[in-house]
N, CA, C and O atoms as a MOPAC input file, in Angstrom:
PM7 MOZYME 1SCF
protein

 N    -20.30000 1     4.05200 1    -2.02600 1
 C    -20.43200 1     3.44600 1    -3.48800 1
 C    -22.24100 1     3.27000 1    -3.50700 1
 O    -23.02100 1     2.78500 1    -2.68600 1
 N    -22.39400 1     3.76900 1    -4.54900 1
 C    -24.06300 1     3.65200 1    -4.91200 1
 C    -24.63600 1     2.22100 1    -5.02800 1
 O    -23.95400 1     1.23900 1    -5.32400 1
 N    -26.02100 1     2.20500 1    -4.75300 1
 C    -26.46700 1     0.92600 1    -5.08500 1
 C    -26.85300 1     0.66300 1    -6.24900 1
 O    -27.23000 1     1.51900 1    -7.05000 1
 N    -26.79100 1    -0.72500 1    -6.49700 1
 C    -27.03600 1    -1.20500 1    -8.11900 1
 C    -28.45900 1    -1.75800 1    -8.09300 1
 O    -29.22400 1    -1.74200 1    -7.12900 1
 N    -28.69200 1    -2.26000 1    -9.33800 1
 C    -30.00900 1    -2.44300 1    -9.34400 1
 C    -30.16600 1    -3.96200 1    -9.19500 1
 O    -31.16800 1    -4.56700 1    -9.57700 1
 N    -29.06200 1    -4.55700 1    -8.59000 1
 C    -29.11300 1    -5.98100 1    -8.37000 1
 C    -28.87600 1    -6.14800 1    -6.97000 1
 O    -28.56600 1    -7.30000 1    -6.66800 1
 N    -28.93700 1    -5.27700 1    -5.97100 1
 C    -28.93400 1    -5.30600 1    -4.75200 1
 C    -29.62200 1    -6.44300 1    -4.04800 1
 O    -29.07100 1    -7.20500 1    -3.25300 1
 N    -30.88800 1    -6.48100 1    -4.42400 1
 C    -31.74700 1    -7.93300 1    -3.86800 1
 C    -31.06300 1    -8.80600 1    -4.25500 1
 O    -30.59300 1    -9.44300 1    -3.31300 1
 N    -30.69300 1    -9.25000 1    -5.45200 1
 C    -29.97000 1   -10.47700 1    -5.84500 1
 C    -28.51900 1   -10.64600 1    -5.09000 1
 O    -28.10900 1   -11.76900 1    -4.79800 1
 N    -27.93700 1    -9.72300 1    -4.85800 1
 C    -26.43100 1    -9.99000 1    -3.97200 1
 C    -26.97200 1   -10.32700 1    -2.44200 1
 O    -26.37300 1   -11.16400 1    -1.76800 1
 N    -28.12700 1    -9.64000 1    -1.93200 1
 C    -28.31500 1    -9.78600 1    -0.56300 1
 C    -28.68700 1   -11.52800 1    -0.45500 1
 O    -28.20300 1   -12.30500 1     0.36800 1
 N    -29.60600 1   -11.82900 1    -1.45500 1
 C    -30.22800 1   -13.06900 1    -1.54000 1
 C    -28.82000 1   -14.09000 1    -1.86300 1
 O    -28.74100 1   -15.11900 1    -1.19200 1
 N    -28.05900 1   -13.88600 1    -2.57300 1
 C    -26.82800 1   -14.82000 1    -3.01300 1
 C    -25.83900 1   -14.94400 1    -1.61600 1
 O    -25.21300 1   -15.96200 1    -1.32100 1
 N    -25.84300 1   -13.59500 1    -0.78200 1
 C    -24.86500 1   -13.43000 1     0.28100 1
 C    -25.42800 1   -14.50000 1     1.43100 1
 O    -24.69100 1   -15.25000 1     2.07100 1
 N    -26.75300 1   -14.43100 1     1.55700 1
 C    -27.46700 1   -15.16500 1     2.62300 1
 C    -27.49700 1   -16.82000 1     2.33500 1
 O    -27.36200 1   -17.58900 1     3.28700 1
 N    -27.68700 1   -17.33800 1     0.93400 1
 C    -27.52500 1   -18.47800 1     0.60500 1
 C    -26.25500 1   -19.12900 1     0.57900 1
 O    -26.10000 1   -20.29000 1     0.95700 1
 N    -25.34100 1   -18.39800 1     0.13600 1
 C    -24.01100 1   -19.00500 1     0.29200 1
 C    -23.06900 1   -18.58600 1     1.36500 1
 O    -21.93600 1   -19.06200 1     1.43500 1
 N    -23.56500 1   -17.62300 1     2.27400 1
 C    -22.55000 1   -17.43600 1     3.39700 1
 C    -21.65500 1   -16.57000 1     3.16600 1
 O    -20.74200 1   -16.48400 1     3.98700 1
 N    -21.65700 1   -15.72900 1     2.04900 1
 C    -20.58700 1   -14.77100 1     1.75200 1
 C    -20.94900 1   -13.44500 1     1.76000 1
 O    -21.99600 1   -13.01800 1     1.27500 1
 N    -20.10000 1   -12.78500 1     2.30300 1
 C    -20.44300 1   -11.15700 1     2.36300 1
 C    -20.94800 1   -10.58700 1     1.24900 1
 O    -20.45600 1   -10.78700 1     0.13800 1
 N    -21.90300 1    -9.88100 1     1.44700 1
 C    -22.60300 1    -9.13200 1     0.32600 1
 C    -21.65000 1    -7.91200 1    -0.32100 1
 O    -21.54400 1    -7.74400 1    -1.53600 1
 N    -21.16800 1    -7.32500 1     0.39500 1
 C    -19.81500 1    -6.36000 1     0.01200 1
 C    -18.95900 1    -7.01500 1    -0.83700 1
 O    -18.62300 1    -6.49000 1    -1.89800 1
 N    -18.52500 1    -8.21000 1    -0.46900 1
 C    -17.57700 1    -8.98900 1    -1.42800 1
 C    -17.93700 1    -9.55800 1    -2.52000 1
 O    -17.12100 1    -9.95200 1    -3.35300 1
 N    -19.32700 1    -9.67900 1    -2.65700 1
 C    -19.91500 1   -10.04200 1    -3.86200 1
 C    -20.19500 1    -8.80000 1    -4.96800 1
 O    -20.07600 1    -8.83400 1    -6.19200 1
 N    -20.49100 1    -8.01200 1    -4.34300 1
 C    -20.46400 1    -6.35700 1    -5.01500 1
 C    -19.13500 1    -6.02400 1    -5.60300 1
 O    -19.04100 1    -5.58100 1    -6.74800 1
 N    -18.26200 1    -6.20100 1    -4.94500 1
 C    -16.88800 1    -6.00500 1    -5.19400 1
 C    -16.43300 1    -6.64300 1    -6.24700 1
 O    -15.87100 1    -6.03900 1    -7.16000 1
 N    -16.64500 1    -8.12800 1    -6.25000 1
 C    -16.21900 1    -8.89400 1    -7.44100 1
 C    -16.83500 1    -8.45300 1    -8.83500 1
 O    -16.21000 1    -8.33300 1    -9.88900 1
 N    -18.28600 1    -8.22000 1    -8.61000 1
 C    -19.03900 1    -7.69700 1    -9.74800 1
 C    -18.45000 1    -6.58700 1   -10.41100 1
 O    -18.22400 1    -6.52200 1   -11.62000 1
 N    -18.13500 1    -5.42200 1    -9.26600 1
 C    -17.73200 1    -4.27600 1    -9.98300 1
 C    -16.49300 1    -4.51000 1   -10.68000 1
 O    -16.30300 1    -4.08400 1   -11.81900 1
 N    -15.54900 1    -5.25000 1    -9.95600 1
 C    -14.16300 1    -5.44200 1   -10.82300 1
 C    -14.35500 1    -6.35200 1   -12.03900 1
 O    -13.63400 1    -6.27900 1   -13.03500 1
 N    -15.31200 1    -7.16500 1   -11.90800 1
 C    -15.34200 1    -8.12200 1   -13.02300 1
 C    -15.76700 1    -7.36800 1   -14.48600 1
 O    -15.12100 1    -7.24700 1   -15.52700 1
 N    -17.14600 1    -6.90800 1   -14.11400 1
 C    -17.93600 1    -6.45300 1   -15.35300 1
 C    -18.55000 1    -5.05000 1   -15.03900 1
 O    -19.18900 1    -4.42000 1   -15.88200 1
 N    -18.37200 1    -4.71000 1   -14.07400 1
 C    -18.76600 1    -3.15700 1   -13.78900 1
 C    -20.45400 1    -3.42900 1   -13.85700 1
 O    -21.19800 1    -2.62600 1   -14.42100 1
 N    -20.90200 1    -4.55600 1   -13.26200 1
 C    -22.30600 1    -4.98500 1   -13.03400 1
 C    -23.13200 1    -5.22100 1   -14.39000 1
 O    -24.36200 1    -5.22000 1   -14.40300 1
 N    -22.22400 1    -5.45400 1   -15.69600 1
 C    -22.89400 1    -5.36600 1   -16.87600 1
 C    -23.29100 1    -6.80800 1   -17.21100 1
 O    -22.35500 1    -7.52300 1   -17.56700 1
 N    -24.52900 1    -7.37400 1   -17.16300 1
 C    -25.01100 1    -8.76900 1   -17.60300 1
 C    -24.43100 1    -9.02300 1   -19.03300 1
 O    -24.13900 1   -10.20700 1   -19.20200 1
 N    -24.23800 1    -8.37400 1   -19.88900 1
 C    -24.12100 1    -8.59800 1   -21.34900 1
 C    -22.44400 1    -8.72000 1   -21.52000 1
 O    -21.93500 1    -9.30100 1   -22.47800 1
 N    -21.68700 1    -8.09400 1   -20.46600 1
 C    -20.21100 1    -8.46100 1   -20.67400 1
 C    -19.50500 1    -9.50600 1   -21.04200 1
 O    -19.70400 1   -10.49000 1   -20.32900 1
 N    -18.74300 1    -9.65000 1   -21.90800 1
 C    -17.98600 1   -10.76000 1   -22.37500 1
 C    -16.47600 1   -10.37800 1   -22.31100 1
 O    -16.07200 1    -9.37600 1   -22.90200 1
 N    -15.54200 1   -11.28300 1   -21.50000 1
 C    -14.18900 1   -11.02100 1   -21.49000 1
 C    -13.57700 1   -11.22100 1   -22.70300 1
 O    -14.30700 1   -11.66100 1   -23.59200 1
 N    -12.29000 1   -10.98700 1   -23.00100 1
 C    -11.47000 1   -11.42000 1   -24.18400 1
 C    -11.17100 1   -12.94800 1   -24.13800 1
 O    -10.94700 1   -13.73300 1   -25.05900 1
 N    -11.24300 1   -13.16500 1   -22.58100 1
 C    -11.28200 1   -14.91300 1   -22.51900 1
 C    -12.42200 1   -15.41800 1   -22.78700 1
 O    -12.50100 1   -16.61200 1   -23.07400 1
 N    -13.49000 1   -14.63700 1   -22.74800 1
 C    -14.68600 1   -15.57500 1   -23.02300 1
 C    -15.77200 1   -15.74100 1   -21.68400 1
 O    -16.90900 1   -16.21300 1   -21.70400 1
 N    -15.00000 1   -15.18100 1   -20.51800 1
 C    -15.94100 1   -14.92800 1   -19.46900 1
 C    -17.48900 1   -14.06800 1   -19.58100 1
 O    -17.51700 1   -13.03100 1   -20.24400 1
 N    -18.53500 1   -14.48500 1   -19.00900 1
 C    -19.60200 1   -13.91900 1   -19.31700 1
 C    -20.38600 1   -13.19600 1   -17.97100 1
 O    -20.22100 1   -13.63200 1   -16.83100 1
 N    -21.12600 1   -12.20700 1   -18.23400 1
 C    -22.12200 1   -11.73000 1   -17.27800 1
 C    -21.33900 1   -11.00300 1   -16.03900 1
 O    -20.12400 1   -10.87500 1   -15.88300 1
 N    -22.44100 1   -10.55800 1   -15.18800 1
 C    -22.26500 1    -9.68400 1   -14.10900 1
 C    -20.79700 1   -10.38900 1   -13.35400 1
 O    -19.87800 1    -9.67700 1   -12.94800 1
 N    -20.79300 1   -11.57500 1   -13.28400 1
 C    -19.65000 1   -12.13100 1   -12.32000 1
 C    -18.41700 1   -12.85400 1   -13.12700 1
 O    -17.54100 1   -13.49900 1   -12.55100 1
 N    -18.48400 1   -12.63300 1   -14.67700 1
 C    -17.87500 1   -13.11100 1   -15.31100 1
 C    -17.56800 1   -14.41300 1   -15.30900 1
 O    -16.35000 1   -14.58500 1   -15.37100 1
 N    -18.29400 1   -15.54500 1   -15.25600 1
 C    -18.04500 1   -16.85400 1   -15.47600 1
 C    -17.84500 1   -17.32100 1   -16.89600 1
 O    -18.46300 1   -16.91900 1   -17.88200 1
 N    -16.69700 1   -18.41300 1   -16.84400 1
 C    -16.49000 1   -18.84600 1   -17.81700 1
 C    -17.82200 1   -19.98100 1   -18.18500 1
 O    -18.39300 1   -20.69200 1   -17.35800 1
 N    -18.05800 1   -19.91400 1   -19.42100 1
 C    -18.85600 1   -20.89000 1   -19.70700 1
 C    -19.21400 1   -22.29900 1   -19.12100 1
 O    -20.33400 1   -22.67100 1   -18.76800 1
 N    -17.85900 1   -23.12100 1   -19.08300 1
 C    -17.56300 1   -24.45600 1   -18.59100 1
 C    -18.14200 1   -24.22300 1   -17.09700 1
 O    -19.09900 1   -24.89500 1   -16.71200 1
 N    -17.51100 1   -23.21500 1   -16.23400 1
 C    -17.69400 1   -22.89600 1   -14.91100 1
 C    -19.31200 1   -22.78600 1   -14.68100 1
 O    -19.84200 1   -23.38900 1   -13.74700 1
 N    -19.98800 1   -22.05500 1   -15.50300 1
 C    -21.37100 1   -21.45700 1   -15.09400 1
 C    -22.02300 1   -22.83300 1   -15.34700 1
 O    -22.95600 1   -23.17900 1   -14.62200 1
 N    -21.55700 1   -23.68000 1   -16.39500 1
 C    -22.40400 1   -24.94500 1   -16.54600 1
 C    -22.12800 1   -25.80600 1   -15.19500 1
 O    -23.08700 1   -26.25400 1   -14.56500 1
 N    -20.99600 1   -25.99200 1   -14.83300 1
 C    -20.85900 1   -26.62600 1   -13.29500 1
 C    -21.47900 1   -26.07100 1   -12.51200 1
 O    -22.02600 1   -26.79200 1   -11.67800 1
 N    -21.63400 1   -24.95800 1   -12.42800 1
 C    -22.47400 1   -24.54800 1   -11.18100 1
 C    -23.94700 1   -24.25600 1   -11.31700 1
 O    -24.64600 1   -23.62100 1   -10.52800 1
 N    -24.36600 1   -24.92900 1   -12.65600 1
 C    -25.97400 1   -24.98700 1   -12.64900 1
 C    -26.48600 1   -23.77800 1   -13.33000 1
 O    -27.70600 1   -23.64500 1   -13.43200 1
 N    -25.54600 1   -22.72900 1   -13.88800 1
 C    -25.93400 1   -21.52100 1   -14.51000 1
 C    -26.59500 1   -22.10400 1   -16.04200 1
 O    -25.88800 1   -22.62800 1   -16.90300 1
 N    -27.77300 1   -21.93900 1   -16.14800 1
 C    -28.25300 1   -22.08700 1   -17.40600 1
 C    -27.89600 1   -21.02200 1   -18.41000 1
 O    -27.32500 1   -21.16500 1   -19.49200 1
 N    -28.37900 1   -19.84100 1   -17.79100 1
 C    -28.11000 1   -18.64400 1   -18.83800 1
 C    -27.34300 1   -17.79100 1   -18.02600 1
 O    -27.82500 1   -17.25100 1   -17.03100 1
 N    -26.09900 1   -17.62600 1   -18.41200 1
 C    -25.06600 1   -16.82700 1   -17.66500 1
 C    -25.33400 1   -15.32100 1   -18.14600 1
 O    -24.85400 1   -14.38900 1   -17.50100 1
 N    -25.93000 1   -15.15300 1   -19.02400 1
 C    -26.47200 1   -13.85100 1   -19.49600 1
 C    -27.62900 1   -13.45800 1   -18.37600 1
 O    -27.94300 1   -12.26800 1   -18.38400 1
 N    -28.12600 1   -14.08600 1   -17.66500 1
 C    -29.27100 1   -13.62500 1   -16.90700 1
 C    -28.53300 1   -13.34700 1   -15.53200 1
 O    -27.82500 1   -14.16900 1   -14.95000 1
 N    -28.83800 1   -11.92200 1   -15.06100 1
 C    -28.05900 1   -11.60500 1   -14.16200 1
 C    -28.11000 1   -12.34800 1   -12.74300 1
 O    -27.06700 1   -12.57400 1   -12.13000 1
 N    -29.34000 1   -12.71000 1   -12.25500 1
 C    -29.72000 1   -13.41100 1   -11.01100 1
 C    -28.70200 1   -14.71900 1   -11.04300 1
 O    -27.87600 1   -14.95600 1   -10.16100 1
 N    -28.95000 1   -15.63300 1   -12.39300 1
 C    -28.26900 1   -16.85500 1   -12.61100 1
 C    -27.01500 1   -16.76600 1   -12.35300 1
 O    -26.42600 1   -17.62600 1   -11.69800 1
 N    -26.43800 1   -15.69500 1   -12.84300 1
 C    -24.92900 1   -15.39200 1   -12.93200 1
 C    -24.20800 1   -15.00300 1   -11.66700 1
 O    -23.06000 1   -15.32300 1   -11.36000 1
 N    -25.11900 1   -14.20900 1   -10.92600 1
 C    -24.82800 1   -13.70500 1    -9.22800 1
 C    -24.72700 1   -14.77300 1    -8.43100 1
 O    -23.75500 1   -14.95400 1    -7.69900 1
 N    -25.87600 1   -15.68300 1    -8.52500 1
 C    -25.84900 1   -16.57300 1    -7.67900 1
 C    -24.81700 1   -18.02800 1    -7.96700 1
 O    -24.62900 1   -18.84900 1    -7.06900 1
 N    -24.21900 1   -18.16800 1    -9.33700 1
 C    -23.32000 1   -18.94800 1    -9.83300 1
 C    -21.93400 1   -18.43000 1    -9.04300 1
 O    -21.25800 1   -19.17000 1    -8.32800 1
 N    -21.67900 1   -17.20800 1    -9.27200 1
 C    -20.57700 1   -16.68500 1    -8.72300 1
 C    -20.38400 1   -16.51500 1    -7.24500 1
 O    -19.25700 1   -16.39200 1    -6.76600 1
 N    -21.62000 1   -16.50500 1    -6.42600 1
 C    -21.58200 1   -16.44200 1    -5.05000 1
 C    -21.23000 1   -18.09000 1    -4.69700 1
 O    -20.49000 1   -18.40100 1    -3.76300 1
 N    -21.80000 1   -18.95600 1    -5.48300 1
 C    -21.55300 1   -20.40100 1    -5.07200 1
 C    -19.92600 1   -20.71000 1    -5.32700 1
 O    -19.32600 1   -21.56100 1    -4.67000 1
 N    -19.33900 1   -19.95500 1    -6.30100 1
 C    -18.11000 1   -20.20800 1    -6.84300 1
 C    -16.92500 1   -19.88300 1    -5.49800 1
 O    -16.07900 1   -20.60000 1    -4.96500 1
 N    -17.37200 1   -18.36700 1    -5.27000 1
 C    -16.69700 1   -17.64400 1    -4.11200 1
 C    -16.75500 1   -18.63700 1    -3.03500 1
 O    -15.75100 1   -19.26600 1    -2.69900 1
 N    -17.96600 1   -18.80600 1    -2.45100 1
 C    -17.95200 1   -19.83500 1    -1.41100 1
 C    -17.19000 1   -21.16000 1    -1.37900 1
 O    -16.72700 1   -21.65900 1    -0.35300 1
 N    -17.11400 1   -21.63100 1    -2.49300 1
 C    -16.32000 1   -22.77100 1    -2.67700 1
 C    -15.09500 1   -22.56500 1    -2.43000 1
 O    -14.58200 1   -23.43100 1    -1.72100 1
 N    -14.22100 1   -21.46200 1    -2.86000 1
 C    -12.97900 1   -20.90700 1    -2.91400 1
 C    -12.68400 1   -20.47300 1    -1.51300 1
 O    -11.51400 1   -20.57000 1    -1.14200 1
 N    -13.57800 1   -20.01100 1    -0.68900 1
 C    -13.28600 1   -19.71500 1     0.70800 1
 C    -13.30900 1   -20.79300 1     1.50300 1
 O    -12.78000 1   -20.67000 1     2.60800 1
 N    -13.83700 1   -21.91200 1     1.18700 1
 C    -14.05400 1   -23.01700 1     2.02200 1
 C    -12.84700 1   -23.76600 1     1.62300 1
 O    -12.23200 1   -24.31700 1     2.53600 1
 N    -12.38900 1   -23.88600 1     0.38500 1
 C    -11.06300 1   -24.55200 1    -0.11200 1
 C     -9.78500 1   -23.93900 1     0.49400 1
 O     -8.68900 1   -24.49200 1     0.58700 1
 N    -10.05800 1   -22.93600 1     0.81500 1
 C     -8.88600 1   -21.81100 1     1.34300 1
 C     -8.91100 1   -21.41700 1     2.85700 1
 O     -8.27700 1   -20.50800 1     3.39300 1
 N     -9.78800 1   -22.30400 1     3.42900 1
 C    -10.07600 1   -21.62000 1     4.87800 1
 C    -10.50400 1   -20.40100 1     5.26900 1
 O    -10.15300 1   -19.89200 1     6.33300 1
 N    -11.17000 1   -19.93800 1     4.56200 1
 C    -11.85800 1   -18.36100 1     4.67300 1
 C    -10.72400 1   -17.26000 1     4.21500 1
 O    -10.90000 1   -16.06800 1     4.46500 1
 N     -9.64100 1   -17.69300 1     3.58300 1
 C     -8.74700 1   -16.79200 1     3.25100 1
 C     -9.32400 1   -16.11600 1     2.03500 1
 O     -9.20200 1   -16.69500 1     0.95500 1
 N     -9.94300 1   -14.94700 1     2.09400 1
 C    -10.19900 1   -13.96600 1     1.21700 1
 C     -9.51100 1   -13.69600 1    -0.00900 1
 O     -9.95200 1   -13.70000 1    -1.15800 1
 N     -8.11400 1   -13.40900 1     0.51300 1
 C     -7.27900 1   -12.89400 1    -0.63000 1
 C     -6.96300 1   -14.30900 1    -1.45800 1
 O     -6.88200 1   -14.16400 1    -2.67700 1
 N     -6.79700 1   -15.49600 1    -1.00300 1
 C     -6.65800 1   -16.65200 1    -1.59800 1
 C     -8.15100 1   -17.11700 1    -2.77400 1
 O     -8.12500 1   -17.55200 1    -3.92500 1
 N     -9.05200 1   -16.86200 1    -2.07300 1
 C    -10.19000 1   -17.14900 1    -2.73900 1
 C    -10.49500 1   -16.20500 1    -3.86400 1
 O    -11.04900 1   -16.58500 1    -4.89500 1
 N    -10.13500 1   -15.01400 1    -3.65400 1
 C    -10.27300 1   -14.23100 1    -4.86000 1
 C     -9.33500 1   -14.35100 1    -6.11600 1
 O     -9.66500 1   -14.24900 1    -7.29700 1
 N     -7.96000 1   -14.61600 1    -5.53400 1
 C     -7.13600 1   -15.39000 1    -6.71500 1
 C     -7.73800 1   -16.44000 1    -7.29300 1
 O     -7.96800 1   -16.40400 1    -8.50200 1
 N     -8.05600 1   -17.43500 1    -6.59500 1
 C     -8.78600 1   -18.58900 1    -7.07500 1
 C     -9.76800 1   -18.34900 1    -7.98500 1
 O     -9.88300 1   -19.02500 1    -9.00700 1
 N    -10.61800 1   -17.27700 1    -7.65000 1
 C    -11.77700 1   -16.87400 1    -8.52000 1
 C    -11.22200 1   -16.21600 1   -10.02700 1
 O    -11.76300 1   -16.44900 1   -11.10800 1
 N    -10.19500 1   -15.47200 1    -9.85600 1
 C     -9.48700 1   -14.88600 1   -10.93200 1
 C     -8.63500 1   -15.82900 1   -11.95700 1
 O     -8.75800 1   -15.78600 1   -13.18100 1
 N     -7.81900 1   -16.62100 1   -11.29600 1
 C     -7.17100 1   -17.55800 1   -12.07000 1
 C     -7.10500 1   -19.05900 1   -11.75800 1
 O     -6.21100 1   -19.80800 1   -12.15300 1
 N     -8.13300 1   -19.40200 1   -11.01900 1
 C     -8.22300 1   -20.79300 1   -10.60200 1
 C     -7.51800 1   -21.14800 1    -9.44500 1
 O     -6.46200 1   -20.58500 1    -9.15800 1
 N     -8.05800 1   -22.12400 1    -8.68600 1
 C     -7.40800 1   -22.68000 1    -7.61900 1
 C     -6.31500 1   -23.28600 1    -7.66000 1
 O     -5.48800 1   -23.32600 1    -6.74800 1
 N     -6.22700 1   -23.85500 1    -8.83800 1
 C     -4.81800 1   -24.79000 1    -9.28600 1
 C     -3.69200 1   -24.03200 1    -9.04900 1
 O     -2.65800 1   -24.40300 1    -8.49400 1
 N     -4.05900 1   -22.50900 1    -9.68800 1
 C     -2.89300 1   -21.47800 1    -9.82900 1
 C     -2.58500 1   -21.16800 1    -8.35600 1
 O     -1.44000 1   -21.30900 1    -7.92500 1
 N     -3.57400 1   -20.75800 1    -7.60000 1
 C     -2.93700 1   -20.43000 1    -6.12200 1
 C     -2.19100 1   -21.63800 1    -5.37600 1
 O     -1.30700 1   -21.45600 1    -4.53900 1
 N     -2.67800 1   -22.94500 1    -5.80300 1
 C     -1.87200 1   -24.04800 1    -5.21800 1
 C     -0.59000 1   -23.91200 1    -5.47700 1
 O      0.27700 1   -23.69200 1    -4.63100 1
 N     -0.41700 1   -24.04500 1    -6.72400 1
 C      0.78900 1   -24.16000 1    -7.55200 1
 C      1.85500 1   -22.82200 1    -6.89200 1
 O      3.02700 1   -22.98900 1    -6.55300 1
 N      1.19400 1   -21.68500 1    -6.83700 1
 C      2.03200 1   -20.61600 1    -6.35100 1
 C      2.21800 1   -20.74500 1    -5.07800 1
 O      3.27100 1   -20.29100 1    -4.62800 1
 N      1.27200 1   -21.38300 1    -4.16800 1
 C      1.62000 1   -21.28500 1    -2.70100 1
 C      0.98300 1   -19.82300 1    -2.20000 1
 O      1.52200 1   -19.17200 1    -1.30500 1
 N     -0.12900 1   -19.42500 1    -2.83000 1
 C     -0.64400 1   -18.44600 1    -2.38900 1
 C     -1.19000 1   -17.36400 1    -3.57100 1
 O     -1.65500 1   -17.89300 1    -4.58000 1
 N     -1.16900 1   -16.03000 1    -3.52100 1
 C     -1.77400 1   -15.37300 1    -4.54100 1
 C     -0.81900 1   -14.87800 1    -5.60000 1
 O      0.04700 1   -14.04700 1    -5.32400 1
 N     -0.94300 1   -15.29200 1    -6.59900 1
 C      0.12200 1   -15.23800 1    -7.79800 1
 C      0.21100 1   -13.93900 1    -8.15000 1
 O     -0.77600 1   -13.21300 1    -8.03000 1
 N      1.57000 1   -13.39800 1    -8.70200 1
 C      1.89800 1   -12.11900 1    -8.72700 1
 C      0.99500 1   -11.43500 1    -9.77600 1
 O      0.74900 1   -10.23100 1    -9.71400 1
 N      0.55300 1   -12.17200 1   -10.65600 1
 C     -0.13300 1   -11.35400 1   -11.82800 1
 C     -1.60900 1   -11.26400 1   -11.10900 1
 O     -2.39900 1   -10.45000 1   -11.58700 1
 N     -1.96100 1   -11.94200 1   -10.14900 1
 C     -3.53700 1   -11.54900 1    -9.58100 1
 C     -3.27800 1   -10.45500 1    -8.47600 1
 O     -4.30400 1    -9.89100 1    -8.09500 1
 N     -2.21200 1   -10.08900 1    -7.94800 1
 C     -2.26000 1    -9.38600 1    -6.95800 1
 C     -3.11500 1    -7.84200 1    -7.31300 1
 O     -3.92200 1    -7.37000 1    -6.51300 1
 N     -2.84600 1    -7.32000 1    -8.36100 1
 C     -3.47300 1    -5.94300 1    -8.74800 1
 C     -5.18000 1    -6.18400 1    -8.64600 1
 O     -5.88900 1    -5.34800 1    -8.08500 1
 N     -5.68600 1    -7.31400 1    -9.20100 1
 C     -6.83000 1    -7.79500 1    -9.26500 1
 C     -7.38800 1    -8.02200 1    -7.86300 1
 O     -8.51000 1    -7.55700 1    -7.66200 1
 N     -6.83100 1    -8.61300 1    -6.93700 1
 C     -7.31900 1    -8.94200 1    -5.42000 1
 C     -7.47000 1    -7.66400 1    -4.52500 1
 O     -8.37200 1    -7.44700 1    -3.71600 1
 N     -6.23600 1    -6.73900 1    -4.88300 1
 C     -6.25900 1    -5.55600 1    -4.12200 1
 C     -7.41300 1    -4.45600 1    -4.53600 1
 O     -7.89900 1    -3.74400 1    -3.65800 1
 N     -7.80900 1    -4.35200 1    -5.83400 1
 C     -8.82700 1    -3.88200 1    -6.57800 1
 C    -10.16400 1    -4.29800 1    -5.83100 1
 O    -10.94500 1    -3.43200 1    -5.43600 1
 N    -10.38400 1    -5.56300 1    -5.66200 1
 C    -11.76400 1    -6.23600 1    -5.19800 1
 C    -11.61000 1    -5.65000 1    -3.86000 1
 O    -12.44000 1    -4.84900 1    -3.43000 1
 N    -10.54700 1    -6.02900 1    -3.16400 1
 C    -10.81000 1    -5.42500 1    -1.55900 1
 C    -10.80600 1    -4.18900 1    -1.20800 1
 O    -11.18700 1    -3.84500 1    -0.08900 1
 N    -10.31100 1    -3.22300 1    -2.24100 1
 C    -10.51500 1    -1.85300 1    -1.98100 1
 C    -11.91400 1    -1.57500 1    -2.28600 1
 O    -12.53800 1    -0.83400 1    -1.52600 1
 N    -12.58000 1    -2.17600 1    -3.49600 1
 C    -14.22600 1    -1.99700 1    -3.69400 1
 C    -15.06600 1    -2.64400 1    -2.01600 1
 O    -15.91500 1    -2.06200 1    -1.34100 1
 N    -14.54300 1    -3.74700 1    -1.82100 1
 C    -15.31600 1    -4.32500 1    -0.68000 1
 C    -15.02300 1    -3.17900 1     0.48800 1
 O    -16.04600 1    -2.59500 1     0.84700 1
 N    -14.03000 1    -2.84200 1     1.01500 1
 C    -14.00600 1    -1.92600 1     1.84600 1
 C    -14.98200 1    -0.73800 1     1.60900 1
 O    -15.82000 1    -0.47000 1     2.47100 1
 N    -14.88400 1     0.03900 1     0.36300 1
 C    -15.75600 1     1.05700 1    -0.01900 1
 C    -17.23000 1     0.53900 1     0.20800 1
 O    -18.01900 1     1.34100 1     0.70700 1
 N    -17.65300 1    -0.66700 1    -0.09800 1
 C    -19.27300 1    -0.90700 1     0.06900 1
 C    -19.57200 1    -1.04900 1     1.44300 1
 O    -20.62200 1    -0.58400 1     1.88700 1
 N    -18.53300 1    -1.81000 1     2.36800 1
 C    -18.85500 1    -1.82000 1     3.81200 1
 C    -18.82500 1    -0.36500 1     4.42800 1
 O    -19.56300 1    -0.17400 1     5.39400 1
 N    -18.09000 1     0.62100 1     3.99600 1
 C    -18.19400 1     1.85800 1     4.55800 1
 C    -19.34200 1     2.54600 1     4.06300 1
 O    -19.78700 1     3.53200 1     4.65000 1
 N    -19.88100 1     2.05800 1     2.95100 1
 C    -21.06100 1     2.70400 1     2.49400 1
 C    -22.25200 1     2.20700 1     3.23700 1
 O    -23.14400 1     3.02400 1     3.46100 1
 N    -22.36400 1     1.21300 1     3.57100 1
 C    -23.40400 1     0.21000 1     4.20700 1
 C    -23.48200 1     0.85000 1     5.64600 1
 O    -24.52800 1     1.27700 1     6.13600 1
 N    -22.30800 1     0.86600 1     6.23500 1
 C    -22.22500 1     1.38100 1     7.45900 1
 C    -22.60800 1     2.83600 1     7.72600 1
 O    -22.95700 1     3.15200 1     8.86300 1
 N    -22.56100 1     3.78800 1     6.69000 1
 C    -22.86300 1     5.07600 1     6.83700 1
 C    -24.20200 1     5.35800 1     6.41600 1
 O    -24.86200 1     6.27400 1     6.90600 1
 N    -24.70700 1     4.42800 1     5.32800 1
 C    -26.10500 1     4.77300 1     4.78900 1
 C    -27.05400 1     3.56300 1     5.40100 1
 O    -28.26000 1     3.53800 1     5.15400 1

């Protein structure tokens, strides 16, 4: 996987929140294709596709600002990883559908499986690229 113009921000966020850089990049690729101006049909905004209310809770003042958005997304992923005892699949499902959905379903909801698998595939590609490059 090629480098992004936000690599320094991903590295900073990974270090600050203790989340793998490859996981953060994989989420951003799946969510927005690294587009800071992307807005989903549900209203999620920016590189990490934060919902406005979630962005506010995370202290993100401008969700269109790539650095704020990536830092907020990293903080949220770290919280989900902590909540689900380091289970990356559950944390990704919670990032996509909310932690309540994961708890109600007792795991990854069926409607999140494609998303989770896509992110994990991207993550593996970033890890392979980092090992090679």
